[in-house]
N, C-alpha and C positions, 0 to 999 in steps of 0.2 A: 938382447939375447932371446927373450921369449917370442918376439916377433919372427925371428929367424927360424925357430923351432916350428912355429905355426905354419910358416910358408913351406918349409920342407915337408911337414906332415901333409899339407894340402896337395903338394906336388906328388908325393908318394901315393896318396889315395887316388888321384886322377890317373896316374900311371898304371896302377893295378887295375882300376876299373876299365881302362881302354886297351890293356894289353894281355893281362894274365887271367882274367876271369870271364872270358866270353862264354856265352851259352854253348858254343860249339866245342869248347875244350873241356867241358865237365862230363865225367863218366857217370852214367846212370844205370841202375838195375832195372831190367825189363822182364815181363812175364806174360806169356799167353796162358789163359786158363779156360777150361771147359768143365761145366757142371750141369746138373739137371736130374730129372726123375727117370729118364729112359734107361740110362746105365750102359748103353752101347753106342759108340759114336765113331764116325770116320772124320778125320781132320785134315785140312790142308792149310799150311801157313807159309808165309813169305816174309822176307825182310830181316829175319834174325840172321846171325852170322853164317849159318849153314845154307842160306839161300832157300829155295822152295823145298818143302818137305811134306810128306803125307804119312799119316798114321791110321791104321785100321783097328777096329774092335777095341777101342780104349774106353775106360770107365769114367764115371763122374769123379771129379777131383783131379783130372789130368792137368799137368802144368809143364811148361817149357820155359826155362830161365836163361838169361844171358845178360851181359853188360855191353854197352855201346857208348861211344863218344859222338856227340852231335845228333842230328836227326836223320831219319830215312823213312821211306814209305813202308808201312807194315800192313799185313793182311792176314786174317785168319777166318776160316769157316769151319763149322762142325755140323754134320748131318746126324740126325737121330736115325739109328738103324732099326728101330722097332715100330710096331703098329700103334703105339701111343706114347705119351710122355712129353717131356720138354727138354730143351737144350739151351744153355746160356754160354756165351763166349765173352771174354774180356781181354783187353790189353791194359796192362798195369805198368806204371813207371814209378819206381821208388815208393811202392806201397799205395799209390793213388790210382784209382781206376780212370783211365783216359777214354775208353770206349767200351760199351757193353750193349749186347742185344740178346733177347730171349725169343725163342719160337716154340710153339706148342702144337703137337699133333703128330700124325703118322709120317715118318720119313722127312720131316721138315729140316730146313737148313737155317742156321743163324750165322751172320757174317758181320765182322767189324774190320774197318781199315782206316787209314789216315797217315799223315806224315807226323811222326812224333820223334 
């Protein structure tokens, strides 16, 4: 009887592994984030559920959050709209930073992209 239970358990584990728990079927929480010392940024982002979007005159700490299943190409850039300071952009999935870039100086742009 115990051998039968072990075999059924092994078959169940194999079935779940190959059918119901694929990477493409897991929903994840994503976030674009902009921060820095300049305090005034223009942002372009792509790949979130709303498609391409642009935002003007946003401050440090700006975020955009969404959930998605599977992977897709994501892109975000932010430009410092002032004569000095820095800008940092991040793509975050489930609390983990996937991509990050910082640029410093007058009117600089920081960009991140990739398939996540």
